[in-house]
C-alpha positions as CSV (number, residue, x, y, z in Angstrom):
1,M,-83.8,-91.8,147.9
2,K,-82.0,-92.1,144.2
3,K,-84.7,-94.3,143.2
4,Y,-87.4,-91.6,143.8
5,F,-85.3,-89.0,142.5
6,I,-84.9,-90.8,139.4
7,L,-88.9,-91.4,139.1
8,L,-89.4,-88.1,139.7
9,M,-87.3,-87.0,136.8
10,F,-89.1,-89.4,135.0
11,L,-92.5,-88.1,135.3
12,I,-91.4,-84.5,134.8
13,G,-89.9,-85.4,131.4
14,C,-93.3,-87.4,130.4
15,F,-95.3,-84.5,131.4
16,G,-92.7,-82.3,129.3
17,L,-93.4,-84.0,126.4
18,V,-97.0,-83.9,126.8
19,F,-97.0,-80.3,127.1
20,M,-94.9,-80.0,124.1
21,F,-97.2,-82.4,121.9
22,S,-100.5,-80.4,123.1
23,C,-98.7,-77.1,122.1
24,S,-97.5,-78.3,119.1
25,K,-100.5,-80.1,118.1
26,P,-102.3,-78.0,115.2
27,S,-105.6,-77.1,116.2
28,N,-108.4,-78.3,114.1
29,T,-110.5,-75.0,114.4
30,I,-110.3,-71.4,113.3
31,K,-110.9,-69.2,116.4
32,I,-112.8,-66.0,116.2
33,G,-113.5,-63.6,119.0
34,F,-116.0,-61.2,118.9
35,V,-115.6,-57.7,121.3
36,D,-118.8,-56.1,120.6
37,T,-121.9,-54.5,122.4
38,Y,-124.2,-57.2,123.7
39,S,-126.2,-55.2,126.4
40,G,-127.7,-51.8,126.8
41,P,-129.5,-49.9,123.9
42,A,-126.9,-50.4,121.5
43,A,-126.7,-54.4,121.8
44,V,-129.1,-54.9,118.8
45,F,-126.3,-54.0,116.7
46,G,-123.8,-56.5,118.2
47,N,-126.6,-59.7,118.3
48,E,-127.7,-58.9,114.5
49,T,-124.1,-58.9,113.3
50,L,-123.6,-62.0,115.0
51,E,-126.8,-63.4,113.9
52,G,-125.4,-62.4,109.8
53,F,-122.1,-64.1,110.6
54,Q,-123.4,-67.5,112.3
55,M,-125.9,-68.2,109.1
56,V,-122.7,-68.1,106.9
57,I,-120.3,-69.9,109.4
58,D,-123.1,-73.1,110.2
59,E,-123.5,-73.7,106.4
60,V,-119.9,-73.6,106.2
61,N,-119.0,-75.7,109.0
62,A,-121.7,-78.2,107.9
63,K,-120.3,-78.7,104.6
64,G,-116.8,-79.6,106.5
65,G,-115.4,-76.0,107.0
66,V,-112.6,-74.2,105.8
67,L,-109.4,-76.2,104.6
68,G,-110.5,-78.9,106.5
69,K,-111.2,-76.5,109.9
70,Q,-114.2,-75.9,111.8
71,I,-114.8,-72.2,112.4
72,E,-115.6,-71.4,116.4
73,F,-116.4,-68.3,117.5
74,V,-116.1,-66.6,121.3
75,K,-117.6,-63.4,122.4
76,R,-117.3,-60.6,125.1
77,D,-119.3,-57.7,126.1
78,D,-117.7,-54.3,125.6
79,S,-120.7,-52.7,127.1
80,F,-120.3,-49.7,124.5
81,K,-116.9,-48.6,126.5
82,P,-113.9,-48.0,124.8
83,D,-111.8,-49.6,127.9
84,V,-113.9,-52.7,128.1
85,A,-113.4,-53.4,124.5
86,L,-109.7,-53.0,124.7
87,S,-109.5,-55.2,127.7
88,M,-111.8,-57.6,126.1
89,A,-109.7,-57.8,123.1
90,K,-106.5,-58.2,124.9
91,E,-108.3,-61.2,126.9
92,L,-109.3,-62.9,123.4
93,V,-106.3,-62.6,122.1
94,M,-103.9,-63.6,125.3
95,K,-106.1,-66.2,127.0
96,E,-108.5,-67.6,124.3
97,K,-105.8,-67.4,121.6
98,V,-108.3,-66.3,118.9
99,D,-107.0,-65.7,115.2
100,I,-109.2,-63.1,114.3
101,L,-111.1,-60.3,116.1
102,I,-114.4,-58.7,114.7
103,G,-116.5,-55.9,116.3
104,T,-117.3,-52.9,117.2
105,V,-120.5,-50.6,117.5
106,S,-118.4,-47.8,119.4
107,S,-116.1,-45.6,117.0
108,A,-113.9,-44.8,120.0
109,A,-113.6,-48.5,120.9
110,A,-112.7,-49.6,117.4
111,L,-109.8,-47.1,117.2
112,A,-108.7,-48.5,120.7
113,V,-108.9,-52.4,119.7
114,S,-107.6,-51.4,116.3
115,D,-104.2,-49.9,118.0
116,F,-103.9,-53.2,120.0
117,A,-104.4,-55.4,116.7
118,S,-101.3,-53.6,115.0
119,K,-99.2,-54.3,117.7
120,E,-100.2,-57.6,117.9
121,K,-100.4,-58.2,114.5
122,I,-104.1,-59.7,114.4
123,P,-106.7,-59.1,111.8
124,F,-109.6,-57.0,113.1
125,F,-112.6,-56.7,111.5
126,V,-114.7,-53.5,112.3
127,T,-118.4,-54.3,111.2
128,N,-120.7,-51.2,112.7
129,A,-118.0,-48.3,114.2
130,K,-118.0,-45.5,111.4
131,S,-115.3,-43.4,111.9
132,E,-113.5,-42.4,108.8
133,R,-110.5,-42.5,110.9
134,I,-110.5,-46.4,111.6
135,T,-109.5,-46.8,107.7
136,G,-108.1,-43.5,107.2
137,E,-105.6,-41.6,109.6
138,F,-104.8,-44.6,111.6
139,G,-105.3,-47.2,108.9
140,H,-102.9,-50.2,109.0
141,R,-102.2,-53.7,107.8
142,Y,-104.5,-55.5,110.3
143,I,-107.6,-53.3,110.1
144,F,-110.3,-54.0,107.5
145,H,-113.6,-51.8,107.6
146,I,-116.6,-54.1,106.5
147,C,-119.0,-51.4,107.0
148,E,-119.4,-47.8,105.7
149,N,-117.6,-45.0,106.9
150,T,-118.5,-41.4,107.9
151,A,-116.4,-40.3,105.0
152,I,-118.5,-42.0,102.4
153,V,-121.7,-41.1,104.0
154,G,-120.7,-37.6,104.3
155,K,-120.0,-37.1,100.9
156,A,-123.6,-39.0,99.6
157,A,-125.7,-37.1,102.1
158,A,-124.2,-34.0,100.8
159,A,-124.5,-34.6,97.3
160,A,-128.3,-35.2,98.2
161,L,-128.5,-31.9,100.3
162,A,-126.9,-29.7,97.9
163,K,-129.6,-30.0,95.4
164,K,-132.1,-29.0,97.8
165,P,-133.1,-25.3,98.8
166,Y,-131.8,-25.1,102.4
167,L,-128.8,-22.7,103.4
168,K,-129.2,-22.4,107.1
169,Y,-128.0,-25.4,108.8
170,W,-128.0,-26.6,112.7
171,I,-125.6,-29.2,113.5
172,A,-126.6,-31.5,116.5
173,G,-125.7,-35.1,117.9
174,D,-124.0,-37.6,120.2
175,D,-120.7,-35.8,121.8
176,M,-118.8,-38.7,120.5
177,E,-116.1,-39.7,117.9
178,Y,-119.1,-40.8,115.4
179,G,-121.5,-38.1,116.0
180,R,-119.0,-35.3,115.5
181,A,-117.5,-37.4,112.4
182,L,-120.4,-37.9,110.8
183,C,-122.0,-34.4,111.1
184,A,-118.6,-33.2,110.0
185,A,-118.3,-34.9,106.7
186,V,-121.7,-34.0,105.6
187,F,-121.4,-30.5,106.3
188,D,-117.7,-30.1,105.1
189,N,-118.5,-31.9,101.9
190,L,-122.1,-29.5,101.6
191,K,-119.7,-26.7,101.7
192,I,-117.6,-27.6,98.7
193,L,-120.7,-28.3,96.6
194,K,-122.8,-25.5,97.7
195,P,-120.5,-22.6,99.0
196,G,-123.5,-20.5,99.9
197,V,-124.5,-22.9,103.2
198,K,-124.0,-21.4,106.6
199,K,-123.8,-23.2,109.8
200,L,-126.2,-21.1,112.7
201,G,-124.7,-23.0,115.7
202,E,-123.9,-26.7,117.0
203,T,-125.5,-28.4,119.9
204,W,-123.9,-31.8,121.1
205,W,-125.5,-33.9,124.4
206,K,-124.1,-37.0,126.2
207,V,-124.0,-40.3,124.6
208,G,-127.2,-42.2,125.8
209,E,-129.5,-38.9,126.4
210,S,-132.9,-39.9,126.0
211,D,-134.5,-36.3,126.8
212,F,-133.9,-34.6,123.7
213,V,-136.8,-31.8,124.3
214,P,-134.6,-29.0,125.5
215,Y,-132.1,-29.5,122.7
216,I,-135.1,-29.1,120.2
217,T,-136.4,-26.1,122.0
218,D,-133.3,-24.4,121.3
219,I,-132.5,-25.3,117.9
220,M,-136.1,-24.2,116.9
221,A,-135.4,-20.8,118.3
222,A,-132.5,-20.3,116.1
223,K,-134.6,-21.1,112.9
224,P,-132.2,-23.2,110.7
225,D,-133.6,-24.4,107.5
226,F,-132.4,-27.9,108.3
227,I,-130.8,-30.1,110.9
228,I,-127.7,-32.6,110.7
229,A,-128.4,-35.0,113.6
230,G,-125.2,-37.3,114.3
231,N,-127.2,-39.6,116.5
232,S,-126.1,-43.3,117.1
233,G,-128.2,-46.5,118.4
234,A,-130.8,-46.0,120.1
235,G,-130.3,-42.2,120.0
236,V,-131.5,-42.3,116.2
237,I,-134.8,-43.7,117.4
238,G,-135.0,-41.1,120.7
239,F,-134.3,-38.1,118.5
240,Q,-136.9,-39.2,115.9
241,K,-139.5,-39.6,118.5
242,A,-138.9,-36.4,119.9
243,A,-139.0,-34.6,116.6
244,K,-142.7,-36.0,116.0
245,A,-143.7,-35.4,119.6
246,T,-142.4,-31.5,119.8
247,G,-143.4,-30.8,116.1
248,L,-139.7,-30.4,114.9
249,I,-140.2,-32.5,112.0
250,N,-143.3,-30.5,110.7
251,R,-141.0,-27.1,111.1
252,I,-137.7,-28.0,110.0
253,P,-136.7,-31.2,107.9
254,I,-133.5,-33.5,109.6
255,Y,-130.7,-35.9,108.2
256,Q,-129.8,-38.8,110.0
257,H,-127.7,-41.7,108.9
258,T,-129.4,-45.1,109.2
259,A,-132.9,-43.6,109.3
260,I,-134.0,-45.6,106.4
261,D,-132.7,-48.9,107.9
262,I,-135.2,-51.7,109.2
263,A,-133.6,-51.6,112.7
264,V,-134.8,-48.1,112.9
265,L,-138.0,-48.1,111.2
266,A,-139.2,-51.2,112.9
267,A,-138.4,-50.1,116.3
268,L,-140.3,-46.7,115.4
269,G,-143.4,-48.6,113.8
270,N,-146.1,-46.7,112.3
271,D,-145.5,-44.0,114.8
272,G,-142.4,-43.0,112.8
273,P,-141.8,-39.6,111.4
274,E,-142.3,-39.3,107.6
275,N,-140.0,-36.9,105.8
276,V,-136.6,-37.8,107.7
277,L,-133.9,-37.7,105.1
278,G,-131.4,-40.9,105.5
279,T,-128.8,-42.9,104.3
280,A,-127.9,-46.8,104.5
281,T,-125.6,-49.2,103.0
282,Y,-128.3,-52.1,103.3
283,M,-131.9,-52.4,103.1
284,F,-133.9,-55.5,102.7
285,Y,-136.6,-53.6,100.8
286,Y,-134.2,-52.3,98.0
287,P,-132.7,-53.2,95.7
288,Q,-135.7,-55.8,94.7
289,T,-132.8,-57.8,92.9
290,P,-132.6,-61.9,92.9
291,A,-129.3,-61.8,94.7
292,N,-131.0,-59.5,97.8
293,K,-134.4,-61.5,97.6
294,A,-132.1,-64.9,98.1
295,F,-130.6,-63.2,101.0
296,I,-133.2,-62.4,102.5
297,A,-135.2,-65.6,102.1
298,E,-132.3,-67.5,104.0
299,F,-132.5,-65.0,106.7
300,Q,-135.9,-65.0,107.4
301,N,-135.9,-68.9,107.4
302,K,-133.1,-69.1,109.9
303,Y,-134.3,-66.2,112.2
304,K,-138.1,-65.5,111.4
305,K,-137.2,-61.6,110.7
306,N,-135.6,-59.3,108.0
307,P,-132.3,-58.5,107.8
308,T,-130.6,-55.2,108.9
309,M,-127.4,-53.3,108.0
310,P,-125.6,-55.0,110.8
311,S,-127.0,-58.6,110.0
312,F,-125.6,-57.8,106.5
313,F,-122.0,-56.7,107.8
314,G,-122.1,-59.8,109.6
315,Y,-122.9,-61.7,106.8
316,M,-120.4,-59.8,104.6
317,V,-117.4,-60.4,107.2
318,A,-117.8,-64.0,107.5
319,N,-117.9,-64.5,103.6
320,F,-114.6,-62.6,103.4
321,I,-113.0,-64.6,106.3
322,V,-114.1,-67.8,104.6
323,N,-112.7,-66.8,101.0
324,G,-109.7,-65.4,102.1
325,Y,-108.5,-68.3,103.7
326,Q,-109.4,-70.5,100.8
327,K,-107.6,-68.1,98.6
328,A,-104.5,-68.1,100.4
329,G,-104.6,-72.1,100.3
330,V,-102.6,-72.0,104.2
331,F,-103.4,-70.7,107.7
332,D,-100.7,-68.1,107.4
333,R,-101.8,-64.9,109.1
334,E,-99.8,-62.5,106.5
335,K,-100.9,-64.8,103.3
336,F,-104.5,-64.5,104.8
337,I,-104.2,-60.6,104.6
338,D,-102.4,-60.4,101.5
339,A,-105.5,-62.8,99.9
340,L,-108.1,-60.0,101.2
341,E,-106.5,-57.2,99.5
342,G,-108.4,-56.2,96.6
343,M,-110.8,-59.2,96.8
344,T,-114.0,-58.9,95.2
345,L,-117.4,-61.0,96.1
346,D,-120.9,-61.1,94.9
347,S,-123.2,-59.9,97.7
348,A,-126.8,-59.3,98.0
349,I,-126.5,-55.6,96.6
350,G,-123.9,-56.5,94.2
351,K,-120.1,-56.4,93.8
352,A,-118.3,-56.2,96.9
353,E,-114.4,-54.9,97.1
354,M,-112.2,-54.9,99.8
355,R,-110.0,-51.9,98.6
356,A,-106.1,-53.0,98.8
357,C,-105.1,-49.3,99.5
358,D,-106.8,-48.6,102.8
359,H,-109.1,-52.2,103.6
360,Q,-112.2,-50.3,103.5
361,L,-115.2,-52.4,101.9
362,L,-116.6,-50.4,98.9
363,L,-120.2,-50.7,99.0
364,P,-123.0,-48.3,97.5
365,T,-124.7,-45.9,99.6
366,Y,-128.4,-45.5,99.4
367,V,-130.2,-41.9,100.3
368,G,-133.9,-42.1,100.9
369,M,-136.9,-40.2,102.4
370,T,-138.8,-41.9,105.3
371,K,-142.7,-42.4,104.2
372,K,-145.8,-44.8,104.8
373,V,-146.6,-47.1,102.0
374,P,-149.5,-49.2,101.8
375,Q,-147.1,-52.6,101.3
376,Y,-145.4,-52.2,104.7
377,K,-148.2,-51.7,107.1
378,D,-146.0,-51.9,110.4
379,F,-143.1,-49.3,109.7
380,L,-142.6,-46.7,107.2
381,I,-139.5,-47.3,104.8
382,G,-137.0,-45.4,102.5
383,T,-138.4,-44.1,99.2
384,G,-137.2,-42.1,96.2
385,I,-134.1,-44.2,96.7
386,V,-131.3,-42.5,95.2
387,T,-127.8,-45.0,94.8
388,V,-124.6,-43.3,95.5
389,A,-121.5,-45.5,94.0
390,P,-118.4,-46.0,95.8
391,K,-116.3,-44.5,93.4
392,D,-118.7,-41.1,94.1
393,S,-118.5,-41.2,97.6
394,A,-115.2,-43.1,99.1
395,P,-111.8,-40.9,99.4
396,S,-109.2,-42.0,97.1
397,C,-106.3,-44.0,97.4
398,N,-104.3,-40.7,97.0
399,E,-106.2,-39.0,99.7
400,I,-106.2,-41.7,102.3
401,A,-102.2,-41.9,101.8
402,K,-102.3,-38.0,102.3
403,I,-104.2,-38.4,105.2
404,R,-102.0,-40.9,107.0
405,T,-98.6,-39.3,105.7
406,K,-100.0,-36.1,107.4
407,A,-101.2,-38.0,110.8
408,K,-97.7,-39.3,111.0
409,K,-95.9,-36.0,111.0
């Protein structure tokens, strides 16, 4: 009996040593977790972000990786639902042991995951969700906002609208964080630039609404001069189709963020309405610089299509992660974050700075009007493009500090 007991203790000891060795053995990979939308109408944003990301990572891994480590990723579908996104983020961190989180399309999902990332001290890069609260009111050390936010877009769009003759406005959009934040940012900035403007009313519909005709009928009856529409995802496309079918676009002009992005324009094709005012952070057709042409050629070669805004954001987040580790020189989470703060990288559209005070990536905002042009026969593009520099659209660091201080009271 004693002999068997000694043998059992020996085996337990061996298993313990094996377990300790496997746990302490350094990983030869950097593991990244995507929690994003990969099903439903908004799936295009998640999928295209992943394409831009993978284009960079494939090249980096082929050259030996980052500081000798390969980059791998796993993904989870949040179904465009904040509670699912939070659950998936927890699974990626607790079970998959990812080093970094990337996502989301939904702003509400981004805020939920951001709070979790802050508590767990996991870097979280937001690629498509656009609420200004992400790096404003609820910003923290572990959050990084790769895409434009509603404060930046709102100021740029308001500057364009302030130059137009419209005075009576109607606000309409998805009843969600992004829709309300975008509309508020545009109109609040517009009131500052043009005090004579008036809001006649508001219309809010459920997220995922597909029948806009009843809402449009009511809006036309109110006879506003202009409509600020806070649609998201497939809603941008659906509202434009309804605006053309009902004749709204011929009577009342509208503004929508991303209306001049190829993801929207290609989906509408030649049936897209002209004279929709839109904003975007990246467009494959503008500016026609050598850097943008090179990015487009690389993307087209790999995926046989043009890059979109989400493609660009995926490309940028990959480059910041790679350069962040390279600058840090070690695989230390806090040193990685320190390295990212204030980092400036060359991009397809010029210098891109990860601002140290709020971890908001500063990019130009393009404002233009949808038109048919001979060069592109299958879809409309944005024309009359005006570029708004980040210094003229992003809230200052002092403003961000005040917003965060107020939120803590």
